[in-house]
PDB file of N, CA, C, O and CB in Angstrom:
ATOM      1  N   MET A   1       0.713  -0.822  -0.458  1.00  0.00           N
ATOM      2  CA  MET A   1      -0.050  -0.058  -0.088  1.00  0.00           C
ATOM      3  C   MET A   1       0.766   1.619   0.527  1.00  0.00           C
ATOM      4  O   MET A   1       0.091   2.577   0.904  1.00  0.00           O
ATOM      5  CB  MET A   1      -0.837  -0.980   0.901  1.00  0.00           C
ATOM      6  N   ASP A   2       2.510   1.601   0.481  1.00  0.00           N
ATOM      7  CA  ASP A   2       2.391   2.660   0.842  1.00  0.00           C
ATOM      8  C   ASP A   2       3.490   3.135  -0.416  1.00  0.00           C
ATOM      9  O   ASP A   2       3.979   4.236  -0.666  1.00  0.00           O
ATOM     10  CB  ASP A   2       2.605   2.861   2.440  1.00  0.00           C
ATOM     11  N   ASP A   3       3.665   1.633  -1.167  1.00  0.00           N
ATOM     12  CA  ASP A   3       4.883   1.553  -2.147  1.00  0.00           C
ATOM     13  C   ASP A   3       4.291   2.310  -3.884  1.00  0.00           C
ATOM     14  O   ASP A   3       4.789   2.964  -4.801  1.00  0.00           O
ATOM     15  CB  ASP A   3       5.382  -0.472  -2.274  1.00  0.00           C
ATOM     16  N   LEU A   4       2.156   1.326  -3.310  1.00  0.00           N
ATOM     17  CA  LEU A   4       1.369   2.371  -3.652  1.00  0.00           C
ATOM     18  C   LEU A   4       1.704   4.140  -3.871  1.00  0.00           C
ATOM     19  O   LEU A   4       2.567   4.658  -4.580  1.00  0.00           O
ATOM     20  CB  LEU A   4       0.522   2.174  -2.713  1.00  0.00           C
ATOM     21  N   THR A   5       0.889   4.662  -3.163  1.00  0.00           N
ATOM     22  CA  THR A   5       0.516   5.479  -3.451  1.00  0.00           C
ATOM     23  C   THR A   5       2.056   6.336  -3.096  1.00  0.00           C
ATOM     24  O   THR A   5       1.831   7.497  -2.753  1.00  0.00           O
ATOM     25  CB  THR A   5      -0.840   5.661  -2.887  1.00  0.00           C
ATOM     26  N   ASN A   6       3.540   5.973  -3.119  1.00  0.00           N
ATOM     27  CA  ASN A   6       4.790   6.624  -3.137  1.00  0.00           C
ATOM     28  C   ASN A   6       4.500   6.231  -4.997  1.00  0.00           C
ATOM     29  O   ASN A   6       4.788   7.126  -5.791  1.00  0.00           O
ATOM     30  CB  ASN A   6       6.367   5.848  -1.965  1.00  0.00           C
ATOM     31  N   ARG A   7       4.101   5.276  -5.389  1.00  0.00           N
ATOM     32  CA  ARG A   7       4.978   5.808  -6.893  1.00  0.00           C
ATOM     33  C   ARG A   7       3.736   6.611  -7.775  1.00  0.00           C
ATOM     34  O   ARG A   7       3.902   7.371  -8.729  1.00  0.00           O
ATOM     35  CB  ARG A   7       5.715   4.137  -8.065  1.00  0.00           C
ATOM     36  N   ASN A   8       2.449   6.196  -7.145  1.00  0.00           N
ATOM     37  CA  ASN A   8       1.333   7.379  -7.458  1.00  0.00           C
ATOM     38  C   ASN A   8       1.938   8.629  -7.484  1.00  0.00           C
ATOM     39  O   ASN A   8       2.366   8.972  -8.587  1.00  0.00           O
ATOM     40  CB  ASN A   8       0.162   7.503  -6.393  1.00  0.00           C
ATOM     41  N   SER A   9       2.148   9.728  -6.164  1.00  0.00           N
ATOM     42  CA  SER A   9       2.857  10.230  -6.030  1.00  0.00           C
ATOM     43  C   SER A   9       4.185  10.965  -6.735  1.00  0.00           C
ATOM     44  O   SER A   9       4.387  12.178  -6.700  1.00  0.00           O
ATOM     45  CB  SER A   9       2.804   9.723  -5.488  1.00  0.00           C
ATOM     46  N   LYS A  10       5.065   9.959  -7.393  1.00  0.00           N
ATOM     47  CA  LYS A  10       6.381  10.196  -8.431  1.00  0.00           C
ATOM     48  C   LYS A  10       5.121  11.020 -10.019  1.00  0.00           C
ATOM     49  O   LYS A  10       5.223  12.113 -10.576  1.00  0.00           O
ATOM     50  CB  LYS A  10       7.531   7.907  -8.966  1.00  0.00           C
ATOM     51  N   ALA A  11       4.224  10.029 -10.220  1.00  0.00           N
ATOM     52  CA  ALA A  11       3.256   9.471 -11.375  1.00  0.00           C
ATOM     53  C   ALA A  11       3.453  11.183 -10.964  1.00  0.00           C
ATOM     54  O   ALA A  11       4.544  11.751 -11.007  1.00  0.00           O
ATOM     55  CB  ALA A  11       1.581   8.128 -11.352  1.00  0.00           C
ATOM     56  N   PHE A  12       2.270  11.788 -10.602  1.00  0.00           N
ATOM     57  CA  PHE A  12       1.951  12.738  -9.948  1.00  0.00           C
ATOM     58  C   PHE A  12       2.750  14.292 -10.370  1.00  0.00           C
ATOM     59  O   PHE A  12       2.166  15.072 -11.122  1.00  0.00           O
ATOM     60  CB  PHE A  12       2.163  12.212  -8.619  1.00  0.00           C
ATOM     61  N   GLN A  13       4.332  14.674  -9.712  1.00  0.00           N
ATOM     62  CA  GLN A  13       5.137  14.996  -9.189  1.00  0.00           C
ATOM     63  C   GLN A  13       6.166  15.347 -10.735  1.00  0.00           C
ATOM     64  O   GLN A  13       6.604  16.412 -11.170  1.00  0.00           O
ATOM     65  CB  GLN A  13       5.433  13.952  -8.028  1.00  0.00           C
ATOM     66  N   ILE A  14       6.283  13.793 -11.297  1.00  0.00           N
ATOM     67  CA  ILE A  14       5.835  14.329 -13.163  1.00  0.00           C
ATOM     68  C   ILE A  14       4.882  14.543 -14.221  1.00  0.00           C
ATOM     69  O   ILE A  14       5.051  14.825 -15.408  1.00  0.00           O
ATOM     70  CB  ILE A  14       6.195  13.759 -13.892  1.00  0.00           C
ATOM     71  N   ALA A  15       4.156  14.407 -13.741  1.00  0.00           N
ATOM     72  CA  ALA A  15       2.550  15.058 -14.285  1.00  0.00           C
ATOM     73  C   ALA A  15       2.803  16.734 -13.979  1.00  0.00           C
ATOM     74  O   ALA A  15       2.898  17.603 -14.845  1.00  0.00           O
ATOM     75  CB  ALA A  15       0.855  14.316 -13.096  1.00  0.00           C
ATOM     76  N   VAL A  16       2.855  16.859 -13.010  1.00  0.00           N
ATOM     77  CA  VAL A  16       3.362  18.735 -12.907  1.00  0.00           C
ATOM     78  C   VAL A  16       4.472  19.115 -13.399  1.00  0.00           C
ATOM     79  O   VAL A  16       4.503  20.005 -14.248  1.00  0.00           O
ATOM     80  CB  VAL A  16       3.611  19.383 -11.482  1.00  0.00           C
ATOM     81  N   GLU A  17       5.684  18.448 -12.908  1.00  0.00           N
ATOM     82  CA  GLU A  17       6.725  18.810 -13.868  1.00  0.00           C
ATOM     83  C   GLU A  17       6.764  19.092 -15.268  1.00  0.00           C
ATOM     84  O   GLU A  17       7.548  19.923 -15.727  1.00  0.00           O
ATOM     85  CB  GLU A  17       7.434  18.036 -13.819  1.00  0.00           C
ATOM     86  N   GLU A  18       5.858  18.363 -16.060  1.00  0.00           N
ATOM     87  CA  GLU A  18       5.807  17.769 -17.835  1.00  0.00           C
ATOM     88  C   GLU A  18       4.596  19.236 -17.522  1.00  0.00           C
ATOM     89  O   GLU A  18       4.615  20.236 -18.239  1.00  0.00           O
ATOM     90  CB  GLU A  18       5.024  15.376 -18.550  1.00  0.00           C
ATOM     91  N   GLU A  19       3.632  19.066 -16.343  1.00  0.00           N
ATOM     92  CA  GLU A  19       2.839  19.864 -17.068  1.00  0.00           C
ATOM     93  C   GLU A  19       3.727  22.270 -17.425  1.00  0.00           C
ATOM     94  O   GLU A  19       3.613  23.188 -18.238  1.00  0.00           O
ATOM     95  CB  GLU A  19       1.056  19.556 -15.762  1.00  0.00           C
ATOM     96  N   ASP A  20       4.348  21.991 -16.300  1.00  0.00           N
ATOM     97  CA  ASP A  20       5.204  23.287 -16.321  1.00  0.00           C
ATOM     98  C   ASP A  20       5.582  23.439 -16.993  1.00  0.00           C
ATOM     99  O   ASP A  20       5.396  24.579 -17.419  1.00  0.00           O
ATOM    100  CB  ASP A  20       5.991  23.611 -15.760  1.00  0.00           C
ATOM    101  N   LEU A  21       6.713  22.315 -18.019  1.00  0.00           N
ATOM    102  CA  LEU A  21       7.144  22.908 -19.077  1.00  0.00           C
ATOM    103  C   LEU A  21       6.802  23.286 -20.135  1.00  0.00           C
ATOM    104  O   LEU A  21       7.481  23.963 -20.906  1.00  0.00           O
ATOM    105  CB  LEU A  21       7.707  22.565 -19.318  1.00  0.00           C
ATOM    106  N   GLY A  22       5.296  22.747 -20.364  1.00  0.00           N
ATOM    107  CA  GLY A  22       4.285  22.897 -21.278  1.00  0.00           C
ATOM    108  C   GLY A  22       4.062  24.296 -21.124  1.00  0.00           C
ATOM    109  O   GLY A  22       4.661  24.856 -22.042  1.00  0.00           O
ATOM    110  N   THR A  23       3.489  25.115 -20.406  1.00  0.00           N
ATOM    111  CA  THR A  23       2.988  26.578 -19.907  1.00  0.00           C
ATOM    112  C   THR A  23       4.357  27.134 -19.789  1.00  0.00           C
ATOM    113  O   THR A  23       4.146  28.320 -19.539  1.00  0.00           O
ATOM    114  CB  THR A  23       2.025  26.677 -18.359  1.00  0.00           C
ATOM    115  N   TRP A  24       6.438  26.843 -19.849  1.00  0.00           N
ATOM    116  CA  TRP A  24       6.418  27.599 -19.806  1.00  0.00           C
ATOM    117  C   TRP A  24       7.692  27.300 -21.741  1.00  0.00           C
ATOM    118  O   TRP A  24       8.735  27.926 -21.929  1.00  0.00           O
ATOM    119  CB  TRP A  24       6.563  28.181 -18.176  1.00  0.00           C
ATOM    120  N   LYS A  25       7.163  26.349 -22.661  1.00  0.00           N
ATOM    121  CA  LYS A  25       7.674  26.358 -23.550  1.00  0.00           C
ATOM    122  C   LYS A  25       6.449  27.042 -24.679  1.00  0.00           C
ATOM    123  O   LYS A  25       6.568  27.001 -25.904  1.00  0.00           O
ATOM    124  CB  LYS A  25       8.279  25.020 -23.656  1.00  0.00           C
ATOM    125  N   LEU A  26       5.368  27.615 -23.991  1.00  0.00           N
ATOM    126  CA  LEU A  26       4.160  28.351 -24.485  1.00  0.00           C
ATOM    127  C   LEU A  26       5.202  29.864 -24.028  1.00  0.00           C
ATOM    128  O   LEU A  26       6.134  30.404 -24.625  1.00  0.00           O
ATOM    129  CB  LEU A  26       2.279  27.929 -23.499  1.00  0.00           C
ATOM    130  N   TYR A  27       4.588  30.146 -22.846  1.00  0.00           N
ATOM    131  CA  TYR A  27       5.331  31.820 -21.979  1.00  0.00           C
ATOM    132  C   TYR A  27       6.817  32.247 -23.664  1.00  0.00           C
ATOM    133  O   TYR A  27       6.835  33.154 -24.496  1.00  0.00           O
ATOM    134  CB  TYR A  27       6.810  31.058 -19.310  1.00  0.00           C
ATOM    135  N   LYS A  28       7.928  30.852 -23.382  1.00  0.00           N
ATOM    136  CA  LYS A  28       9.151  31.364 -24.199  1.00  0.00           C
ATOM    137  C   LYS A  28       8.181  31.554 -25.452  1.00  0.00           C
ATOM    138  O   LYS A  28       7.344  32.435 -25.253  1.00  0.00           O
ATOM    139  CB  LYS A  28      10.656  30.198 -24.410  1.00  0.00           C
ATOM    140  N   ARG A  29       8.077  30.753 -27.050  1.00  0.00           N
ATOM    141  CA  ARG A  29       7.134  31.190 -27.585  1.00  0.00           C
ATOM    142  C   ARG A  29       6.939  32.607 -27.714  1.00  0.00           C
ATOM    143  O   ARG A  29       7.616  33.512 -28.201  1.00  0.00           O
ATOM    144  CB  ARG A  29       6.296  30.683 -27.090  1.00  0.00           C
ATOM    145  N   ARG A  30       5.870  32.547 -27.167  1.00  0.00           N
ATOM    146  CA  ARG A  30       5.223  33.861 -27.224  1.00  0.00           C
ATOM    147  C   ARG A  30       6.096  34.750 -26.840  1.00  0.00           C
ATOM    148  O   ARG A  30       6.089  35.773 -27.526  1.00  0.00           O
ATOM    149  CB  ARG A  30       4.060  34.012 -26.461  1.00  0.00           C
ATOM    150  N   ILE A  31       6.729  34.722 -26.116  1.00  0.00           N
ATOM    151  CA  ILE A  31       7.990  36.144 -25.885  1.00  0.00           C
ATOM    152  C   ILE A  31       9.531  36.232 -27.419  1.00  0.00           C
ATOM    153  O   ILE A  31      10.612  36.821 -27.430  1.00  0.00           O
ATOM    154  CB  ILE A  31       9.155  35.569 -23.712  1.00  0.00           C
ATOM    155  N   VAL A  32       8.920  35.444 -28.333  1.00  0.00           N
ATOM    156  CA  VAL A  32       9.666  34.908 -29.193  1.00  0.00           C
ATOM    157  C   VAL A  32       9.171  35.537 -30.125  1.00  0.00           C
ATOM    158  O   VAL A  32       9.676  36.151 -31.065  1.00  0.00           O
ATOM    159  CB  VAL A  32       9.752  33.610 -29.296  1.00  0.00           C
ATOM    160  N   TYR A  33       7.531  35.241 -29.631  1.00  0.00           N
ATOM    161  CA  TYR A  33       6.520  35.738 -31.226  1.00  0.00           C
ATOM    162  C   TYR A  33       6.637  37.946 -30.827  1.00  0.00           C
ATOM    163  O   TYR A  33       6.753  38.719 -31.778  1.00  0.00           O
ATOM    164  CB  TYR A  33       3.714  34.701 -31.014  1.00  0.00           C
ATOM    165  N   LEU A  34       6.567  38.502 -29.260  1.00  0.00           N
ATOM    166  CA  LEU A  34       6.509  39.274 -29.457  1.00  0.00           C
ATOM    167  C   LEU A  34       7.930  39.485 -29.586  1.00  0.00           C
ATOM    168  O   LEU A  34       8.280  39.698 -28.425  1.00  0.00           O
ATOM    169  CB  LEU A  34       5.742  39.767 -28.853  1.00  0.00           C
ATOM    170  N   ARG A  35       8.595  39.527 -30.062  1.00  0.00           N
ATOM    171  CA  ARG A  35      10.042  40.173 -30.177  1.00  0.00           C
ATOM    172  C   ARG A  35      10.213  39.955 -31.445  1.00  0.00           C
ATOM    173  O   ARG A  35      11.114  40.420 -32.143  1.00  0.00           O
ATOM    174  CB  ARG A  35      11.264  39.600 -29.309  1.00  0.00           C
ATOM    175  N   LYS A  36       9.475  39.346 -31.723  1.00  0.00           N
ATOM    176  CA  LYS A  36       9.530  39.307 -33.517  1.00  0.00           C
ATOM    177  C   LYS A  36       9.304  40.454 -34.257  1.00  0.00           C
ATOM    178  O   LYS A  36      10.222  41.031 -34.841  1.00  0.00           O
ATOM    179  CB  LYS A  36       8.468  38.404 -34.167  1.00  0.00           C
ATOM    180  N   ARG A  37       7.842  40.934 -34.286  1.00  0.00           N
ATOM    181  CA  ARG A  37       7.355  42.100 -33.840  1.00  0.00           C
ATOM    182  C   ARG A  37       8.165  43.889 -33.996  1.00  0.00           C
ATOM    183  O   ARG A  37       7.923  44.949 -34.573  1.00  0.00           O
ATOM    184  CB  ARG A  37       7.210  41.628 -32.444  1.00  0.00           C
ATOM    185  N   LYS A  38       9.254  43.289 -33.030  1.00  0.00           N
ATOM    186  CA  LYS A  38       9.978  44.168 -33.422  1.00  0.00           C
ATOM    187  C   LYS A  38       9.437  45.662 -32.568  1.00  0.00           C
ATOM    188  O   LYS A  38       9.920  46.676 -33.072  1.00  0.00           O
ATOM    189  CB  LYS A  38       9.902  44.096 -35.014  1.00  0.00           C
ATOM    190  N   SER A  39       8.609  45.883 -31.489  1.00  0.00           N
ATOM    191  CA  SER A  39       7.616  46.566 -31.368  1.00  0.00           C
ATOM    192  C   SER A  39       8.418  46.787 -29.797  1.00  0.00           C
ATOM    193  O   SER A  39       8.745  45.944 -28.962  1.00  0.00           O
ATOM    194  CB  SER A  39       6.008  45.868 -31.701  1.00  0.00           C
ATOM    195  N   SER A  40       8.615  48.741 -29.805  1.00  0.00           N
ATOM    196  CA  SER A  40       9.499  48.777 -28.528  1.00  0.00           C
ATOM    197  C   SER A  40       8.803  48.653 -27.852  1.00  0.00           C
ATOM    198  O   SER A  40       9.417  48.139 -26.918  1.00  0.00           O
ATOM    199  CB  SER A  40      10.271  49.732 -28.118  1.00  0.00           C
ATOM    200  N   ALA A  41       7.028  48.832 -27.345  1.00  0.00           N
ATOM    201  CA  ALA A  41       6.671  48.730 -25.882  1.00  0.00           C
ATOM    202  C   ALA A  41       6.827  47.183 -26.178  1.00  0.00           C
ATOM    203  O   ALA A  41       5.604  47.065 -26.253  1.00  0.00           O
ATOM    204  CB  ALA A  41       5.048  49.438 -25.221  1.00  0.00           C
ATOM    205  N   ASN A  42       7.174  46.189 -26.357  1.00  0.00           N
ATOM    206  CA  ASN A  42       7.385  45.304 -25.428  1.00  0.00           C
ATOM    207  C   ASN A  42       8.451  44.678 -25.307  1.00  0.00           C
ATOM    208  O   ASN A  42       8.701  43.579 -24.813  1.00  0.00           O
ATOM    209  CB  ASN A  42       6.652  44.577 -25.438  1.00  0.00           C
ATOM    210  N   SER A  43       9.539  46.014 -26.150  1.00  0.00           N
ATOM    211  CA  SER A  43      10.876  45.069 -26.093  1.00  0.00           C
ATOM    212  C   SER A  43      11.459  45.915 -24.305  1.00  0.00           C
ATOM    213  O   SER A  43      12.424  45.809 -23.548  1.00  0.00           O
ATOM    214  CB  SER A  43      12.334  45.450 -28.007  1.00  0.00           C
ATOM    215  N   CYS A  44      10.185  46.699 -24.360  1.00  0.00           N
ATOM    216  CA  CYS A  44      11.247  47.517 -23.251  1.00  0.00           C
ATOM    217  C   CYS A  44      10.308  46.784 -22.010  1.00  0.00           C
ATOM    218  O   CYS A  44      10.947  46.735 -20.959  1.00  0.00           O
ATOM    219  CB  CYS A  44      11.292  49.752 -23.285  1.00  0.00           C
ATOM    220  N   PHE A  45       8.518  46.035 -21.882  1.00  0.00           N
ATOM    221  CA  PHE A  45       8.015  45.221 -20.858  1.00  0.00           C
ATOM    222  C   PHE A  45       9.123  44.385 -21.159  1.00  0.00           C
ATOM    223  O   PHE A  45       9.471  44.909 -22.217  1.00  0.00           O
ATOM    224  CB  PHE A  45       6.489  44.638 -20.884  1.00  0.00           C
ATOM    225  N   PHE A  46       9.495  43.951 -21.072  1.00  0.00           N
ATOM    226  CA  PHE A  46       9.931  41.867 -20.998  1.00  0.00           C
ATOM    227  C   PHE A  46      11.860  42.527 -19.917  1.00  0.00           C
ATOM    228  O   PHE A  46      12.678  41.685 -19.545  1.00  0.00           O
ATOM    229  CB  PHE A  46      10.477  40.519 -24.052  1.00  0.00           C
TER     230      PHE A  46
END
């Protein structure tokens, strides 16, 4: 029982980390997109 709980929490942790990574990739892509537009307001913001 304890082993199962441990395995579940590990799987959950991996899922959370993957979700964070996905969010970071989207955020990074958005920054690249805003930089490509070369708007002075956006480059000042970042």
